[in-house]
C-alpha positions in Angstrom: 3.2 -0.9 -18.3 3.9 -2.2 -14.8 6.4 -0.8 -12.3 6.8 -1.1 -8.6 4.1 1.5 -7.9 2.3 2.0 -11.2 0.1 -0.3 -13.3 -0.8 0.9 -16.9 -3.6 -0.9 -18.7 -5.4 -0.7 -22.0 -8.3 -2.5 -23.7 -9.8 -2.9 -27.2 -12.5 -0.6 -28.6 -16.2 -1.6 -28.3 -18.8 -1.0 -31.0 -20.7 2.3 -30.9 -18.3 3.9 -28.4 -18.3 7.2 -30.3 -22.0 7.8 -29.3 -21.3 7.5 -25.6 -19.4 10.2 -23.5 -18.0 7.7 -21.0 -18.1 4.2 -22.2 -15.5 2.8 -19.9 -15.2 2.5 -16.2 -12.4 1.1 -14.2 -13.1 -0.1 -10.7 -10.6 -1.0 -8.0 -10.5 -2.2 -4.4 -8.9 -0.2 -1.6 -6.4 -2.3 0.3 -5.3 0.5 2.7 -8.9 0.8 3.9 -9.2 -2.9 4.0 -12.2 -2.7 1.6 -12.7 -5.4 -1.0 -15.6 -3.7 -2.7 -14.7 -2.3 -6.1 -15.3 1.4 -6.5 -14.7 3.6 -9.6 -11.3 5.1 -10.1 -11.7 6.2 -13.7 -14.6 6.9 -16.2 -14.0 8.1 -19.7 -13.7 7.5 -23.3 -9.9 6.7 -23.3 -9.0 3.1 -23.7 -6.1 3.3 -21.3 -5.6 4.1 -17.7 -2.6 4.3 -15.2 -3.1 3.5 -11.5 -0.3 5.2 -9.7 1.1 5.4 -6.1 0.4 1.7 -5.3 1.7 0.2 -2.1 4.5 -2.4 -2.3 3.8 -6.1 -1.7 0.1 -5.7 -2.0 -2.5 -7.6 -4.1 -5.0 -5.4 -6.0 -8.2 -6.2 -7.8 -9.2 -4.1 -10.9 -12.3 -4.4 -13.2 -12.7 -2.8 -16.5 -16.3 -2.3 -17.7 -17.4 -1.3 -21.2 -20.8 0.4 -21.5 -22.2 0.4 -25.0 -24.8 2.8 -26.3 -28.1 3.0 -24.3 -27.1 0.0 -22.1 -27.9 -0.3 -18.4 -25.3 -3.0 -17.9 -21.7 -3.4 -19.1 -21.1 -5.7 -22.0 -17.7 -6.8 -20.8 -16.5 -7.0 -17.3 -13.4 -8.7 -16.2 -11.6 -8.7 -12.8 -7.8 -8.6 -12.9 -5.7 -9.4 -9.8 -2.1 -8.4 -9.5 0.6 -8.1 -6.9 3.0 -5.3 -6.6 6.7 -5.9 -5.8 8.0 -5.8 -2.4 10.4 -3.0 -1.6 13.0 -2.4 1.0 12.6 -3.9 4.6 9.1 -2.5 5.4 7.7 -2.7 1.9 5.8 -6.0 2.2 2.3 -6.9 2.8 2.8 -8.2 6.4 4.4 -5.0 7.5 2.0 -2.8 5.6 -0.9 -4.6 7.5 0.7 -3.5 10.8 1.0 0.1 9.5 -2.5 0.1 8.3 -3.9 -1.2 11.6 -1.4 0.9 13.6 -4.2 2.9 15.4 -5.8 -0.2 16.8 -2.3 -1.7 17.8 -1.2 1.6 19.4 1.9 1.4 17.4 3.7 4.6 18.6 3.5 3.8 22.3 4.6 0.2 21.7 7.6 1.3 19.7 8.5 3.9 22.2 8.1 1.4 25.1 10.4 -1.1 23.3 13.1 1.6 22.8 13.0 2.7 26.4 13.2 -0.8 27.7 16.1 -1.8 25.5 18.1 1.5 25.8 20.6 1.6 23.0 20.7 -2.2 22.5 19.6 -2.3 18.8 19.0 -6.1 18.8 16.9 -6.0 21.9 14.8 -3.1 20.5 14.3 -5.0 17.2 13.1 -8.2 19.0 10.8 -6.3 21.2 9.2 -4.5 18.2 8.8 -7.8 16.4 7.1 -9.4 19.3 5.0 -6.3 20.2 3.7 -5.4 16.8 4.4 -8.3 14.5 6.7 -6.3 12.1 9.3 -8.3 10.3 12.7 -8.4 11.8 14.1 -6.2 8.9 11.5 -3.6 9.3 11.8 -3.6 13.1 15.5 -3.2 12.7 15.0 0.0 10.7 13.1 1.5 13.6 15.7 0.3 16.2 18.6 1.6 14.1 16.9 5.0 13.7 16.4 5.2 17.5 20.0 4.3 18.1 21.2 7.0 15.7 19.0 9.6 17.3 20.2 8.7 20.8 23.9 8.6 19.9 24.1 11.5 17.4 21.5 13.9 18.9 20.2 13.2 22.4 23.5 12.2 24.0 25.3 15.1 22.6 22.6 17.5 23.9 22.6 16.1 27.4 26.3 15.4 27.9 28.3 18.4 29.1 
């Protein structure tokens, strides 16, 4: 099973699995934390697992380990790599890197600065956001359109007698 934000996986039974409480371990990397080290996301006797709430347009690594009776090392270990599908304008790996690194980039103040410099000129706001942050034009346009909508349908109505 594989959808935009879910990956379902299953694997064959290993010998002597009934004697062990948790013969399978699934490890995954953490893209959002920029950590390539694999860490456990599942341990149990089931031979299936669903990884949910995956980010769009991102590569993931998963490893399934089978631990036979009284073993200190797994008998089978394979790393799977897969890429989730991109979604909408900001749902791609490039834009997600900007969001992930937003704190270091000071994203909120840069977006606000672009909006204030450009006023209600959507194209100018979009181009400024692309240049300041490195977002894709489609994603930056979403930010610019939202600002335009807020200004025209909320702020201007409140400040105009």
